[in-house]
C-alpha positions as CSV (number, residue, x, y, z in Angstrom):
1,M,7.0,23.3,-62.3
2,R,7.6,26.3,-60.1
3,R,10.1,26.1,-57.3
4,S,10.5,29.7,-56.5
5,W,10.3,31.1,-52.9
6,H,7.3,33.4,-52.3
7,R,6.3,35.8,-49.5
8,S,3.2,34.7,-47.6
9,A,0.3,37.0,-46.9
10,G,0.7,36.4,-43.1
11,A,1.3,34.0,-40.3
12,A,-2.3,32.7,-40.4
13,T,-1.1,30.0,-42.8
14,V,1.1,28.3,-40.2
15,A,-1.5,28.9,-37.5
16,G,-4.0,26.9,-39.6
17,L,-1.4,24.1,-40.1
18,M,-0.8,23.8,-36.4
19,T,-4.4,22.7,-35.9
20,L,-5.0,20.8,-39.1
21,G,-6.3,17.3,-38.6
22,I,-5.0,14.7,-41.1
23,S,-7.1,11.7,-42.0
24,G,-7.5,9.2,-44.7
25,C,-4.8,8.1,-47.2
26,T,-4.1,8.4,-50.9
27,T,-4.3,5.7,-53.6
28,E,-1.8,4.9,-56.3
29,Q,-1.9,7.7,-58.8
30,E,0.2,10.1,-60.9
31,A,2.7,12.0,-58.8
32,P,1.4,15.5,-57.9
33,D,3.1,18.6,-59.1
34,Y,6.1,19.9,-57.0
35,P,4.6,22.5,-54.6
36,D,5.4,26.1,-54.3
37,V,7.2,27.3,-51.1
38,R,5.8,30.4,-49.5
39,W,7.4,32.4,-46.7
40,V,5.2,33.2,-43.6
41,G,5.8,36.8,-43.0
42,A,8.9,38.5,-44.4
43,A,11.4,36.4,-46.3
44,P,14.8,36.2,-44.7
45,T,17.3,38.7,-45.9
46,G,21.0,39.5,-45.5
47,S,24.3,38.6,-47.1
48,L,24.2,35.0,-46.1
49,E,20.8,34.6,-47.8
50,R,22.4,35.7,-51.1
51,D,25.2,33.1,-50.8
52,P,24.7,30.3,-53.4
53,W,25.7,27.7,-50.8
54,V,22.9,28.8,-48.5
55,G,20.5,28.8,-51.4
56,A,21.5,25.2,-52.2
57,V,20.8,24.2,-48.6
58,R,17.3,25.8,-48.8
59,T,16.6,24.0,-52.1
60,E,17.6,20.7,-50.6
61,L,15.5,21.2,-47.5
62,A,12.4,21.8,-49.6
63,A,13.1,18.7,-51.8
64,E,13.9,16.5,-48.8
65,A,10.6,17.6,-47.1
66,V,8.6,16.8,-50.2
67,A,10.3,13.4,-50.6
68,R,9.7,12.5,-46.9
69,N,6.1,13.6,-47.1
70,R,5.5,11.5,-50.1
71,N,7.8,8.6,-49.2
72,D,9.3,9.0,-52.6
73,F,13.0,9.6,-52.7
74,S,13.2,9.3,-56.5
75,I,11.9,12.9,-57.2
76,P,14.2,14.8,-59.6
77,E,14.4,17.8,-57.3
78,L,16.1,15.8,-54.6
79,A,18.6,14.2,-57.0
80,A,19.4,17.7,-58.2
81,S,20.0,19.1,-54.7
82,A,21.6,16.2,-52.8
83,T,24.3,13.6,-53.6
84,S,23.2,10.0,-54.3
85,S,24.8,8.8,-51.1
86,Y,23.0,11.4,-49.0
87,V,19.7,10.5,-50.6
88,D,20.3,6.8,-49.9
89,R,21.0,7.7,-46.2
90,E,17.9,9.8,-45.9
91,S,15.7,7.1,-47.6
92,A,17.2,4.5,-45.2
93,D,16.2,6.6,-42.3
94,A,12.6,6.9,-43.7
95,V,12.5,3.1,-44.2
96,Q,13.5,2.6,-40.6
97,T,10.8,5.1,-39.4
98,L,8.2,3.2,-41.3
99,R,9.3,-0.2,-39.9
100,N,9.2,1.2,-36.3
101,H,6.0,3.3,-36.5
102,G,4.1,2.3,-39.7
103,S,3.8,6.0,-40.7
104,T,6.0,9.0,-41.3
105,T,5.8,12.6,-40.0
106,L,4.0,15.0,-42.3
107,V,5.7,18.4,-42.4
108,P,4.2,21.7,-43.6
109,G,7.2,22.9,-45.4
110,P,11.0,22.9,-45.5
111,L,12.7,22.4,-42.1
112,P,13.1,26.0,-40.7
113,F,16.7,27.1,-41.0
114,A,18.7,30.2,-40.1
115,P,22.2,30.2,-41.5
116,T,25.0,31.7,-39.3
117,E,28.2,30.9,-41.3
118,V,29.5,29.7,-44.6
119,E,33.0,28.3,-44.9
120,V,34.1,27.6,-48.4
121,G,37.0,25.1,-48.7
122,Y,36.4,23.7,-45.1
123,R,39.1,21.2,-44.0
124,D,41.3,22.4,-46.9
125,Q,39.1,20.7,-49.5
126,G,39.1,23.5,-52.0
127,E,36.6,25.9,-53.4
128,D,34.2,23.3,-54.6
129,F,33.4,22.3,-51.1
130,A,31.7,24.3,-48.3
131,A,30.1,24.0,-44.9
132,V,27.0,25.9,-44.1
133,R,26.3,26.2,-40.4
134,G,23.1,27.4,-38.8
135,C,20.1,26.6,-36.6
136,V,17.2,24.3,-37.5
137,A,13.8,23.8,-35.8
138,G,13.7,20.9,-33.3
139,N,9.9,20.3,-33.8
140,W,8.3,20.5,-37.2
141,S,5.2,18.4,-37.8
142,M,1.6,18.5,-39.0
143,D,0.7,15.2,-37.4
144,P,-2.4,15.2,-35.2
145,G,-1.5,15.8,-31.6
146,E,1.8,17.4,-32.5
147,S,2.4,21.2,-32.0
148,L,4.6,23.7,-33.8
149,G,4.7,25.9,-30.7
150,D,8.2,24.9,-29.8
151,M,10.4,26.3,-32.5
152,S,13.6,26.2,-30.5
153,G,16.6,25.8,-32.7
154,F,19.6,23.5,-32.6
155,G,22.9,23.7,-34.4
156,R,23.5,21.9,-37.7
157,E,26.3,21.8,-40.3
158,Y,25.4,21.1,-44.0
159,R,28.4,20.0,-46.0
160,L,28.1,20.6,-49.7
161,E,30.0,20.0,-52.9
162,R,29.9,21.5,-56.4
163,D,30.4,19.4,-59.5
164,H,32.1,20.2,-62.8
165,A,28.9,21.6,-64.2
166,G,28.5,24.0,-61.3
167,S,25.6,22.2,-59.6
168,I,25.8,22.3,-55.7
169,R,24.5,19.4,-53.7
170,V,24.2,18.6,-50.0
171,A,26.5,15.7,-49.2
172,S,26.2,15.2,-45.5
173,V,25.0,16.9,-42.3
174,S,26.1,16.8,-38.6
175,G,24.9,18.3,-35.4
176,L,26.6,21.4,-33.8
177,P,25.4,21.3,-30.1
178,G,27.6,24.3,-29.2
179,L,26.4,26.8,-31.8
180,G,24.3,28.8,-29.4
181,C,21.0,28.9,-31.3
182,D,19.2,30.5,-28.3
183,T,20.6,33.8,-29.4
184,V,19.8,33.5,-33.1
185,G,16.2,34.8,-32.9
186,P,13.1,33.5,-34.6
187,L,13.7,30.9,-37.3
188,P,12.3,31.9,-40.7
189,V,9.3,29.7,-41.7
190,A,8.1,28.7,-45.1
191,V,5.2,26.4,-46.0
192,F,4.1,24.3,-49.0
193,D,1.3,25.4,-51.3
194,P,-0.8,23.4,-51.7
195,V,-0.8,22.0,-48.2
196,P,0.8,18.5,-48.2
197,E,-1.3,15.3,-47.7
198,P,-0.3,12.0,-46.1
199,S,1.4,9.6,-48.5
200,G,-0.7,6.7,-47.4
201,V,2.5,4.5,-47.2
202,T,2.6,2.4,-44.1
203,D,4.9,-0.5,-45.3
204,S,8.6,0.2,-45.7
205,G,8.6,-2.0,-48.8
206,D,6.4,0.6,-50.5
207,L,8.8,3.5,-50.1
208,V,10.3,4.6,-53.4
209,R,14.0,4.4,-53.6
210,P,16.2,6.9,-55.4
211,D,16.4,4.7,-58.5
212,G,12.6,4.3,-58.6
213,T,12.3,0.8,-57.2
214,R,10.2,-0.1,-54.3
215,D,12.6,-1.9,-52.0
216,A,14.9,-1.2,-49.1
217,P,17.4,1.5,-50.1
218,R,21.0,0.6,-51.2
219,R,23.7,0.5,-48.6
220,G,27.4,1.4,-49.1
């Protein structure tokens, strides 16, 4: 399965996604292949983009978007890029969304993110912990009636940890309202290929937990 980041042929991809109408639902079937992720326009560059902690955030953002689109939080790509407690929290949020709305927001790709700072050993935790700060999109949806026109960013901090094998995972996130994202510039955008389809899940009991069961996610 390919998980590499590719450069898109142009912004027409996102323009098409903005107007895409989603209808119908999928039936129970074998899980689709993990999608490619393609940049719209030029891929982001710079020293922060070469930082492994930033790379880990981008990997997790892609895996989390796939999991949310499918309502399946047991995918191995998410387990490899986020801690089990973080995956449980995210799946609990998805369960609550289903209970409240009977559907989930379909997103065209990873949440747009522009890093501004990496702090290794934040809060004196040592070199196996880091905080990656940056700006994320406030509106990111393919749902009918939604628009991607407002890509205003807001501040967010991703806290990550590295295990004894060298694998880096997102452990928690928090908002950073004072980051000043209005000066960061356009957020880099990437989309999934193939274009994602609705999961068809409308009942929270059908969401797949990290351990593969169909039930409310674990707590604590």
